[in-house]
N, C-alpha and C positions, 0 to 999 in steps of 0.2 A: 840824314845825319847833316848836322852842321860841321862846317870846315873852319876851324879857328888856329891862330899862330901856335896854342899847345897842343894840336893834333899833328904838327908837320915837324918833319926833320930838318931844321934851320941850317943851311949852308953858310958857310962864312961869307960876309959880304951880303947876305940877304938883306931886303928891304920890307920884309912880312912882318908886321908888328901889329898889336892890339888884338881886338876882339873875333869877333866871327867874320869870315872871310868870304863863305860861300856855302852853299848847300848841295849834299850831294844825294841824288835820289836813284835807287835801282830796283829793277823787277827781272826776276829769274824763273823761268817756268821749265820743271826739270822733265826730263822724259827717259825712259829705260827701266820701267818698272818704280815702284814707290821708294825703294831703298837707293837705287841707283839714281833717279831723278832728284831726290832730295839729298843726296851726295854731291851731285853735279852743280847745282844751283848754289850749294852752300859754299862748295869750293870757287865756282865763280865770283861769289861776292866776297867771299873772304881775300881771295887773290886782288882783286880790282881794288878793295880798299887799301889793303896793305900797300901794294904798289903805288897809287896815287898818293898816299900819305908820306910815303918814305922815299920814293925813287923818281917822281914827276917835279921838274924843276917848276913850282906854281909863280906864274907872273900875273902881276894884276895891272900893270900897264900894258898893254898888247901893243907892239908895233905888228905890221903885217909878216914880217919875217917869223917873229916870236910866236904868232899864232900859228903858223905852218909847222913850227917844230914842236908845237903843244898839240895839236890835231894829230899829226904824225907819233907821237909818244901813244896817245889814246890808243890809236889803231894797233901799234905794237904792244901794248897791253893785254888788249883783248884777243889776239893772236897768241901771246905767250901763256895766257888762260887757257885756252883751247888746247894747246899743247900739255898743258898740264893735266887737264881732265882726261885727255887720250891716255898719257902715259900711265895714269892711276888705273884706267880701266884695263890696260895691258898687265900691269901689277896685279890687279885683283881680279881674276876672271867672274867673280861672282856681280860686278858690276861693269863687266866688259859691254862696251857700246851705249855708255851712260852719256846722256848729253843735256844740255839746257840753252834756252834763249838767254839774252841778256840786253835790256835796256837799260841806258844810264843816262840820266841828265844831270847837268853839273852846272849850277849858276854862280857864276862870280859878277855883279851887277856892273854893267846891264846885258852880258853875255851870256847866252844859253847854251852849252855844249851837249850835242846827243850823241851817245855812241851805241850801236845798235848790231845786233846779229838775231834772227830768227823772227817770229810773228806776233810777239808783243808789241805793244803800239805807244809811242808818245805823240800827244796830240797838244797843239796850241790854240786857245780860245782868245780871240781877241775882239771886242766889240760885238760880240754875237756871231761871229764867223769861226768856224772851225777848220784847222789846217792839220793834217796828219802829216809828222816831221819824219815819220820812219816808213821803209818799203818792207811788204810783206814779204818774206824770204821763202814763199811758198811755190810748188810746182804750179797752182792754179794760178798765182799773179805772174809767173813766167807765161803763161798760156795767154793773158790778157796783154802782156807786152808784145807778143808775137801776133796778136791779133786774132789768136783761135777762138777764145770766147770773150763775153762781156765780162764787167766788172760784176753786174748783178749775178751772172751764172756761176762767176768763180767762187761767191759764197757759199753756194749750193754743190759745187764740184766736188768730187770724192778726192781731188789733188788738193782741195784747200787744207788739210791737215798734214800734207806731205811735204815737210821742210828739206829744201837743199843746202841750208846754210844756219848751223847750230855750233855752240862750242861743244867738243868732245863729239860723240855720236861716233857713226862708223865710215863717215866720209874721209876718203884717202888724200883729198885735196886741201888746198890752204885755205882756211876761212877768208871771209871776206867781210871785213870791220868797217861797217857804214857810220861816217860821222857827220855830223852837221852842225851850223852854227846859225844862231839866231840873236837878233838885238831884241831885248825886251823892253815893254813899256808899262806904265803904271797901269794897273788893272787887268793886266793879263793874268789866264789862268792855265795852269799846265795839268793834264791828265794823263799819267802811265797806268797802262794796264795789260794783263795777259788776256790770251784768246778767249778764256772763259768767261769774258765779259765782252770783249769788242765785237763778237761775233754776233751778240744782239742788239749793237747800237749803229744809228745812224748819226750824222750830224744834228739832227732836229733834235733827237732823243738826249745827246750830250749838253746843247743849250738849255733844253728844257729842265733837265735834271740839276745842273749846276745854277740856274735861274731860280728854282724853287728851294733850294736847301740855304740854309741860313749859315752853315759853316762848312769848310772844307770837309770836316770828319763828318759833319751829315751827309753829306756829298757821296760820301764812299759808302756809308748805309744805303743809301738810295740807289748807288748803281748797283749795287750786290743784290739789292731786292729785285731790281729790275731784271737782272739774270734769270733769279729765282723764277719769278713770275714767267719768263719767256721759256722755262722749261729747262733752265742750264742745270747740268750735272756736273761741272767740272770744277777743280779749283778757279777760286777768282782771287787774284791780287790786285789791288787799285791804290794809287797814290794819286792825291789831289792837292795842288799847292796854289796860292794865287800871291802876285805882285801887290802890295798895299797900292792905296792912292797916292798920289804925286805928294799930300801934303804929309803924309808919313815916312817919305823917302828921304835919305840925308844925303842929297846929290852932290855936296860941297866936299864930302868928305874923300881922301885919295891915300893912297900908302904913304906914309911920313907924315901925314898931317896931324897936328896935336889932338883933332878930336877923333882920331882913329879908335881909340879905344872905347869912344862912346858909341861907334856905329851899329845900328839896330841890325838882325837878321833881315835881308831882302823878303825873305819868303816866309808867309805866315800860316799858322795852322795845319802845316804839311801832316796828311794821316796815312797811314799804311795798314791795310786790312788785308791780309794773307787769310782765306776762309775757305773751308768747304762749304758750298751753298747751303746744304742741307742742315746746317748747324746755326744758321741764323734767321732768327724770329723775325714775321711781320709784326 
């Protein structure tokens, strides 16, 4: 989703003008039965989008203090969405205990903000190197952090599918809203995916698949086929986005500049493919 001035509730004194100001990407992987999982993931996405566009004070010239306020606001939004889903589960017993993961990436050049809870993942790929920007909120990863098992064993552990931190669910504790900020560079790629894909990926497979694909859309299809060939039987959601080369980025524009209305979206060819693997043909 592209965020522009006509998407936002402009407050008096705002200096937000012109065209596209950012790009918002979200993956939510629901749980609690088909109906409950779908409802929880839709509630999370709708809540985040509505509150982000209408309640967060969007700043495009960040000071350190403004960045702290912004990330605090993101964390509060995720915790509020968590409470909304839990309240809905209490109101409607047919979806009691429903929950969802949520991994969100918001780009306003050159900043990437990642907001996360659960075991979907966000990766940054830069010059052939892959960095996982999110933490798996699983019991298996906690065992790795405690030195109980190795990362390799964690992927095979029965605890790898047991989540301790999700939106909604049956947990009585407070949600842990993980947030991270990264400075993007020209040529960077962003991959966000559910566990239906990343359980079959290593860093080499990510680089190889992205390098062999001619577009972000083709990369999404290739990742899904990879999951199918690996025996995947879970739903797969994939987002791939790429920052253009330096020659295509208008680094000179800033809020209030005369050129602002001409600013191009920073991310190109973003594609989202939530599918059941069995429905994708080779």
